[in-house]
Residue frames as qw, qx, qy, qz and C-alpha x, y, z in Angstrom:
[[0.153, 0.074, -0.948, 0.270, 85.41, 147.13, 17.69],
 [0.395, -0.532, -0.720, -0.208, 82.36, 145.78, 19.36],
 [0.303, -0.650, 0.122, -0.687, 80.64, 148.05, 21.85],
 [0.873, -0.434, -0.001, -0.222, 80.28, 144.99, 24.06],
 [0.698, 0.446, -0.482, 0.286, 84.01, 144.28, 23.81],
 [0.054, -0.518, 0.597, -0.610, 84.57, 145.05, 27.48],
 [0.759, -0.184, 0.379, -0.496, 81.98, 142.45, 28.57],
 [0.039, -0.354, 0.915, 0.188, 83.60, 139.04, 28.12],
 [0.443, 0.268, 0.822, -0.235, 80.28, 137.20, 28.39],
 [0.528, 0.711, 0.144, -0.442, 78.81, 139.24, 25.54],
 [0.238, 0.651, -0.638, -0.336, 81.89, 138.62, 23.39],
 [0.240, -0.125, 0.962, -0.016, 81.69, 134.88, 24.15],
 [0.539, 0.479, 0.599, -0.348, 78.01, 134.85, 23.15],
 [0.433, 0.751, -0.215, -0.451, 78.85, 136.60, 19.90],
 [0.060, 0.483, -0.848, -0.209, 81.49, 133.98, 19.14],
 [0.362, 0.096, 0.912, -0.168, 79.14, 131.08, 19.96],
 [0.562, 0.623, 0.307, -0.450, 76.42, 132.53, 17.73],
 [0.341, 0.685, -0.507, -0.397, 78.90, 132.71, 14.87],
 [0.078, -0.287, 0.953, 0.063, 79.87, 129.07, 15.41],
 [0.446, 0.307, 0.778, -0.319, 76.20, 127.97, 15.39],
 [0.437, 0.580, -0.138, -0.674, 75.55, 129.59, 12.01],
 [0.892, 0.293, 0.333, -0.089, 74.99, 127.58, 8.81],
 [0.683, 0.655, -0.209, 0.247, 78.39, 128.43, 7.28],
 [0.793, -0.193, -0.230, 0.529, 81.91, 128.04, 8.52],
 [0.094, -0.993, -0.016, -0.065, 82.95, 131.21, 10.36],
 [0.625, 0.244, -0.321, 0.669, 86.35, 132.67, 10.91],
 [0.444, -0.857, -0.241, 0.104, 86.46, 134.22, 14.36],
 [0.569, 0.466, -0.103, 0.670, 88.87, 137.13, 14.21],
 [0.216, 0.410, -0.286, 0.839, 90.56, 139.17, 16.93],
 [0.633, -0.665, -0.220, -0.329, 88.43, 138.38, 19.98],
 [0.521, -0.703, 0.447, -0.188, 89.86, 137.79, 23.43],
 [0.308, 0.513, -0.798, -0.070, 92.89, 135.44, 23.03],
 [0.309, -0.106, 0.883, -0.337, 91.57, 132.94, 25.57],
 [0.686, 0.398, 0.374, -0.481, 88.27, 132.66, 23.68],
 [0.566, 0.613, -0.445, -0.327, 90.06, 132.23, 20.36],
 [0.079, 0.377, -0.919, 0.083, 92.06, 129.34, 21.78],
 [0.482, 0.102, 0.736, -0.464, 88.91, 127.79, 23.26],
 [0.702, 0.518, 0.090, -0.480, 86.99, 127.99, 19.97],
 [0.451, 0.603, -0.624, -0.208, 89.90, 126.65, 18.02],
 [0.011, 0.311, -0.933, 0.180, 90.72, 123.74, 20.31],
 [0.334, 0.171, 0.833, -0.407, 87.20, 122.64, 21.32],
 [0.573, 0.594, 0.338, -0.451, 85.04, 123.72, 18.35],
 [0.633, 0.097, 0.548, 0.539, 87.58, 123.28, 15.54],
 [0.250, 0.927, 0.249, -0.126, 86.87, 126.86, 14.53],
 [0.605, 0.382, 0.052, 0.697, 89.18, 128.87, 12.27],
 [0.317, -0.900, -0.191, 0.229, 90.48, 131.80, 14.33],
 [0.611, 0.341, -0.007, 0.715, 92.97, 134.60, 13.94],
 [0.263, -0.901, -0.200, 0.282, 94.11, 137.89, 15.33],
 [0.352, 0.894, -0.183, 0.211, 96.31, 140.79, 14.43],
 [0.787, -0.499, 0.172, 0.320, 99.99, 140.36, 15.17],
 [0.044, -0.807, 0.433, 0.399, 103.45, 141.00, 13.95],
 [0.889, 0.410, -0.175, -0.107, 103.96, 137.71, 12.16],
 [0.162, 0.702, -0.659, 0.218, 107.22, 137.18, 14.02],
 [0.775, -0.320, 0.463, -0.286, 106.14, 134.14, 15.99],
 [0.945, 0.124, 0.289, 0.094, 108.40, 131.23, 15.00],
 [0.554, 0.754, -0.221, 0.275, 111.14, 133.29, 13.34],
 [0.823, -0.346, -0.175, 0.415, 114.38, 132.29, 15.09],
 [0.165, -0.947, 0.207, 0.182, 116.92, 134.79, 16.37],
 [0.763, 0.535, -0.258, 0.254, 120.09, 134.73, 14.23],
 [0.745, -0.625, 0.042, 0.228, 123.04, 133.86, 16.46],
 [0.328, -0.608, 0.464, 0.555, 125.96, 134.33, 14.06],
 [0.390, 0.532, -0.472, -0.585, 126.91, 134.12, 10.37],
 [0.079, 0.124, -0.982, -0.121, 127.18, 130.33, 10.45],
 [0.256, 0.384, 0.787, -0.410, 123.69, 130.10, 11.95],
 [0.383, 0.579, -0.001, -0.720, 122.38, 132.58, 9.36],
 [0.261, 0.358, -0.753, -0.486, 123.48, 130.26, 6.54],
 [0.025, 0.139, 0.987, -0.071, 121.19, 127.53, 7.93],
 [0.276, 0.527, 0.526, -0.608, 118.08, 129.77, 7.85],
 [0.476, 0.659, 0.529, 0.245, 115.78, 130.53, 4.92],
 [0.427, 0.265, 0.122, 0.856, 117.16, 133.51, 2.99],
 [0.152, -0.712, -0.306, -0.614, 114.28, 135.87, 3.80],
 [0.600, -0.773, -0.108, -0.173, 114.79, 135.62, 7.59],
 [0.784, 0.131, -0.316, 0.518, 118.56, 135.21, 7.89],
 [0.324, 0.080, -0.293, 0.896, 119.13, 138.66, 9.33],
 [0.311, -0.678, -0.446, -0.495, 115.60, 139.54, 10.45],
 [0.545, -0.792, 0.094, -0.257, 116.43, 139.43, 14.16],
 [0.606, 0.369, -0.582, 0.398, 119.90, 139.04, 15.70],
 [0.662, -0.566, -0.406, 0.278, 120.82, 138.40, 19.29],
 [0.206, -0.971, -0.014, 0.121, 122.20, 141.32, 21.32],
 [0.580, -0.498, 0.423, 0.487, 125.83, 140.36, 20.60],
 [0.433, 0.087, 0.657, 0.612, 125.31, 140.35, 16.82],
 [0.245, 0.798, 0.406, -0.373, 123.03, 143.34, 16.26],
 [0.017, 0.681, -0.395, -0.616, 125.61, 144.93, 13.94],
 [0.240, -0.033, 0.890, 0.387, 125.43, 141.88, 11.70],
 [0.264, 0.632, 0.726, -0.055, 121.68, 142.43, 11.16],
 [0.094, 0.864, 0.077, -0.488, 122.16, 146.13, 10.55],
 [0.180, -0.448, 0.639, 0.598, 124.82, 145.39, 7.92],
 [0.114, 0.159, 0.898, 0.394, 122.30, 143.29, 5.97],
 [0.250, 0.493, 0.544, -0.632, 119.26, 145.46, 6.58],
 [0.512, 0.701, 0.054, -0.493, 118.87, 146.87, 3.08],
 [0.282, -0.293, 0.806, 0.429, 120.57, 144.17, 0.99],
 [0.611, 0.561, 0.530, -0.179, 118.45, 144.40, -2.15],
 [0.113, -0.345, 0.509, 0.780, 119.12, 144.90, -5.81],
 [0.648, 0.472, 0.078, -0.593, 116.88, 145.39, -8.76],
 [0.637, -0.021, 0.734, 0.236, 116.80, 142.40, -11.09],
 [0.533, 0.739, 0.378, 0.162, 115.78, 144.54, -14.05],
 [0.516, -0.082, 0.126, 0.843, 118.61, 146.50, -15.63],
 [0.098, 0.924, 0.366, -0.053, 117.75, 150.21, -15.72],
 [0.495, 0.573, -0.012, 0.653, 119.49, 153.31, -17.02],
 [0.255, -0.825, 0.091, -0.495, 118.84, 155.40, -13.89]]
């Protein structure tokens, strides 16, 4: 990380310098408030590390699971249906027939 990462003014200056450059920057993993500011007011492309879980709905029951895209049906279940997610945790099969 940046040595100046603890000084918010220095981090902001770094981000502004990147935005003033002669090519389109992607500001990555700065202070979340600064990322939002650059994105909303400067139309900058921004990003940060995360889990990728934002926007994945919690599965409420089997009927609800059928309405979700296949890949996320049993990704996260509510507390009452945790067993349902565990039952489907490793549902995978090889599509290539093998001897082993």
